[in-house]
N, C-alpha and C positions, 0 to 999 in steps of 0.2 A: 782165468777168464771170469768176468762178472756173470752172475747168474742171470739167465734170461727168463726163467720161470720160477714161480713160487708155488709150493704145494700147500694146499689148505685142507684141513679136515673139518667137515661140516657134520654136526650131530643133529639128527632129527629129534625134537623134543617129545614127540608122541611115541615114537617107536624105539628111540635110543639108538637107532642104527647110524653107524659112522660111514661117511662117504668122503673120499679123497678127490680133490679137484686141483687142477693145474691152472695157474693164472700168470700172464706175463708180468714180470717184475715191475716194469714201468707203470702198468695199470694199477698194480697193488699200491705202489708208492703214491700215485696220483690220488687214489681213493682215500688213503690215510691222510694226506695233506688237505684234501678237500673237506674231510670230516672234521679235522681240527680247526680249519678256517671257519667252517659253518658253526661249530660250537662257540668259537670266539666271537663271531658276529652276533650270535644269539645272546651271549652274555652281555656284550656291549649294548645291544638293543634294550635288554631288560634293565640294565644299569641306567641307561639314558632315560627310560620311562620313569623309573623310580626317582631319579634326580629331578625330572621335570615336574612330577606330581609334588615332590617335596618342596621345591624352590619356587613354583609358580606364584603362590600367594606373596612370597617375599618380593618377587619381581614386580607384581602389581603395586605393592606398597612403595617400592623404590620409585616407580613411575609417578605415583601420586605425590610423593615427597619432592620429586624433581619439578613437577608442575607448580607446587606451592613455592619452591625456591625461586623459580623463574618469576612468579608473581611478586615475591618479596624483593627481588632485584629491581623489577620495574618500579615498585613503590619507592625503593631507595633512591633510584635515579630521579624520580619526581620530587622526592623530599630534598634531594641535593639542590635542585633548581630553586625550590622555595627557600632553602637556607641561603643561597647566593643572593636572592632578592632581598631577604630580610637583612643580610649583612650589609648590602648597599644602603638600605633604608636606615640601618643603625648608624652607619658612617655619616649619613646626611644629618641625622638627628643629633649626633655628637657635635657636628659643626654648629648646629643651631644653639646647642646648650652652652657654647663658648660665651655667649652674651648673657650676663647676669640678668635675671628677671627684673630686678629693681631699677635697671637702666632703661627699661622700656618707657617711652613717653606716655604721660598720663592721658593725653588728648587722643589716644588711639581710637577710643570709642566715639569720638566726635569728628572723625575725618571726613566721612561722606558728605560732599557738598550738597546743600539743599537747593539744587538748581533745576529739579525735574518737575516743578509745579506747572500744571497746564499742558504737559507734553505726554504723548502716548509712548510708553517705554516698552521695549522687549527685553526680557530678563537675560537673553543671550546676546544682545547687541550692546557694545560698549558705548553708551550714550552719557556716561558720567565721567567727570574728571578724576583721574587716579590719585591725585594729591593736591594739596593747597600750595599755591605759589604764584609766580609771575611768568607769563609766557615770554621766554627770552629768545626763542628762535623758532621760525615757522618751517613748514614742510616745503621743500623745493626739490629740484632735479638731483642735486648733490647731497641732499639731507633728507633721508627717507622717513622722517618723523618730526616731532616737535620737542622742544626743550622747555621744561618747566623749572625755573630757578627756585630753590627753596633751601633752607638751612639743613645741614646734615642731621639725620635722625628724624626728619619729617616723615610721618607714616605714609606708605603707599598702599592703596587698597585696590581690589579687583573692581573694575567698572561694570562688570557683568558676570553672570554665572559662567562656569567653564571648568576645564580640567587642566591642571598644570602639566604642560607638555615637556618643558625643559627648565632646568636650573643649572647654571654653570658660570664660567668666567672666561672671558677672552680679552686679548690686549685692547681691542676696540671698545667693547661695551662694558668691560670690567665685570662685576657681578651682575648677572641678568636673569630674568624670568620670562618664560613664554607661556601664555595661557591660550588653550584652544577653546573657543567659544562655540563655534559651529564647524561643520566639515570644511567650510570655505573661509572662515574668519578666525583670525588669531591676533593677539596683541603681545608686544614686547616691552619690557621695562629694563632700561640699562643704567649703568653707573651707580648701582645700589650700594649702600653701605653694608647691608645685610639682607639676605633672603630668609624668610621664615616659613617657607613652604618647600615641599619636596615633590619630585616627579610622581605623577599619578594621583595626587590629591585633587579632590573635587572642591572647588571654591564657589562661594556665592557672592553676589554683588555686595560690596562693602567689607568683605573679609580682608584682614591684613595680610599682605604678601611680602612686605619688606620695608626698608627705610631709605630715604634719599641719601645718596653718598657722593663720592668723588673718585670712584674707581675707574680704571681703564683710561682711555684717551679722553680726558676731561680737564678743562681749565678752571673749574669751580664746581661746587656742589649743585647738582641739578638732576632732574629725572629726564632721561631720553625715552620718549613714548612713541611707539609705532603701532599702526594698525595695518595688518596684511590681509588682503582678500585674494584667495586662490594663490597664495605665496607671493603676491606682488604688493609692495607698500602703497598705501593710499593716504590721502590727507586726513589725519585724525580729526581736524576741525570740522570736517563734513559730518561727523557724528556727534560733536560736542556742542553744548550750549555756549554762546559767546559772551557770557557775562562773568566767566572765570578767568582771572589773571589779566584782564584788559582794563 
């Protein structure tokens, strides 16, 4: 039969007297296990404290490095967006460079018509003719602009200050440019032979933006010129002097 009691000898340290005691076996076993558990927990606690004190500076350093890394990632994403914009600009510039410089008309600097004498002009209102030529078609219900017939390569200039809003090509307008002059006023130049501006460029009145061509749905070289107010085409002749091309 298993022992139900355990005999213990207790020695008094002062007198050296021995004393025998009986203790239930289950209680003795429980005390021993509790003692070992307590010692283990104490050792683990001390070890955890030592580890915490030892690695806490390293933990703070890792947190700082993590924050710096997140900042670098954000900067990298911003830089990526800038690179994409620069890549688009580069592609547009490469298209412009396809035309040799020596083929540019010499009369580019003499394009702006001297027709503004005696008129009050607003630098952001397109009150000048964008090119030299002959007015071949007027504005009407089914034609949202005017056509100015001119030889291919005739310079086209900005009739007022503004920002290049669009540069592209469509089956209808061919190579075209859109300039935003004011929040509610913009102009379009269609059937160009070549555009020499890119989106986002700021232009001033008289700046070269392209050359008369025959691209898109066109029966001959001419410039299709539109004025849009609040997105609705209006008659460009209401802004222009009537001594040009007539």
